[in-house]
N, C-alpha and C positions, 0 to 999 in steps of 0.2 A: 505494498499497500504505502501510495505518497503520499504525504501529505504536507503541512504549514501551519506556519504563523500563528496566528489566534486559536484558529480551531480547537487545535493542541491545548488548551486553556483549560476546554472545560466540554464543548460536548463532544469532540472524537472519541475523548477516553471511556463516556457515557455508553456510546454507540459499540464502541468497542468491546467492553465489558457484555453489553446486551448480547451480542453477539457470537460472546468465547461461551458466554453462555450454556444457551442454544446451540453451539457446536464445540463442545474444549476441544477435538481431535483436531481442529484446523491450528495449524501453526500460522504466526499472522508475523509480517515483519515490513516495517514503517522505515522509509524513508521519506526524510528529510527533502521534498522537490518547491523549486517555484510553478506556475502551470504552466510556462513554456518547456521545461524540466518531465512534470509529469504529461506531458500531451504523447512529447517524443518518444519517456517510458512508458507507455502503454500501448505506441503505435513499435516500438519494437518489442514487444511482449517480456520484459524487465517486472514491469506492475502488472496485478490485475485490476486495479481500481486504487483513482487519487483522490483528495480528500482538495476542494477548492470553492471559491463563488467568483463570479462575473464570470462564467467558462465560455468563453466566444463559438458560435453554433459552427462544429465543422463536420461531416458527412459521414465522420465511418465512425462518431469517440456521442455515446448516447449520454444524457447528463439527466440523472435525478436528484432533483429536490428533497437536502434533509430537513431545512429548516428556514425559519427567514428574523433573523435577528436587530434587536434595537442600536441604533447607534446614539453612542455616552460624547463626550463634549470631557478630557484628560484638561484638565489644571492646575497650573504651580498652584500651589495649597495656598502661597501671597494672591492669587489675582482677585482682581478687586468682584469677576464672578462668582465668584464660591459662595456667596452669601443668596444667588440666586440660586432655586429651589429647581427651575432646569433654565435653558440656553436657550436660545432661540439663533437659527444663522445670524440675525442679523447684528448682533451683537457681536457677533465677531468678524463683520466690518475690519478692516484694516488691522484684524491681533498679528503678532507672529503667529504663523503655523508650524506645526514640524505633517510631512505628510509622508505616507507609505500605500503600496510599498515602490520605490524608485525603480521600477522593474516596466521592459518593454510592453507586452501583453497592459491590453487595460487593467484596470485593477481600481482598489477603492480609491486613489490619490484622486483620478482623475474623475473619479464621482463629483467628489467632493471636489474638485476644481468649477466641473460641469452647475453643481449646487449653484456656486458664489457670482456665475459668473450670471445662469435664470434667473436670481432673485438684483441683479446688477451692482455684487460688494465687490467694495476689493477685495484679492484675494493677495497675504501676504504673506509667505514660505520665507520662511528664515530658518531653517534642512529640508532637504530627503532622505530618509532613508530607507533601506532596504527592508527590517520584519519589525516590530510591534512592541519589540524588547527595548530595543534600541529607541523607538520613538519613543513612550515614554520614560525612557530612565535624561530621554532631554528634555521629555516637561518636567520632570523632578528636579528637572537642574535651569529653572527654570526659563529654557529657552525659549516656548510659546507653548502653545496647547494647539491639542491635535483633535480632530473625529475618528476615533476606531470602535466596536464594534463592545457589542455591553459581556460578553464571555473576558474582554479583555478586564476587565475592573477586575479580576483577580490579581491583577497581578498590583497588589498593596504597595507601588514603592512609598520611601518615607517621603513625602513633599507634595506629592498630586493630589489633586480629590476632582470624582467622579461625577458628572451631573448627569440625567436625559436632557436630549440635543429636541430639538424644536424649527422643523422645517418644513415647506412645501416640498419641495424635490428630493430632498436628503431624508429618505422617516426610516427606511430598514435598511437588508443585505442579506442577500441570498447565499447558504452555506447547502453545496452540493460535494455528488459524489459521480466521478465521473471515469468508464467505462469502454471498452470496443466492442460496439454494435452488434461484432458476430459472435465474439463472443459467448459459449450456449459452456461452461464451468456450471456446474450441480451448486461449486458453495463461491461462485459466484452466485445466482441464482438465489439461497442463502440467503448471503449474508443485502440482496439486495431487500427479503420479504422483512427481513428485519429493520432495515432503511422506512421504508416501504410506511411501519406500522410504530412509528420512533415515538412514544412523547416529550411532551412539554415542547410543544414546537408555543413560538412566540410570532405570535400573531400583534405588534403591536405597530 
């Protein structure tokens, strides 16, 4: 399985635990890969399934949504917006922002950039990084705020506060699993059965 960033902080471990309980005889090997690397590894049959967000449509790859996850704002603990119960996108106008992932394929960073543009706001990019841990660490260091998934709030670094995000164009983001469309493996079929019945979907 190919895994990535914030997905391993909450959802994927629970999903793997459910599958392991159903099929304890199956050995699971995990590989930390970007979206592009997962797509390549699937085509080369080095992995059977991947987990990622905002997966592009590909003719030979099938995508199954696991859940939709709410987005939050990560703030330095001394930031004035920590006084708010939730933060609107407009309140981040021209605020220093840490964006991730800084990768070639469309991802959360592009979604954030598009939302700022659609709402006529200024996106002040202080840093662009490749992963959520680096992003939150920079927030903790006071370099700026970030927009991330709710699962990332399990990264309780000192100096970081999280608040729900309210935006017309940036509400939630899906976590999906991807696999080869022609893969008839019974183990894959069993895993997809677990995915389809996975509880606790976030409908925010």
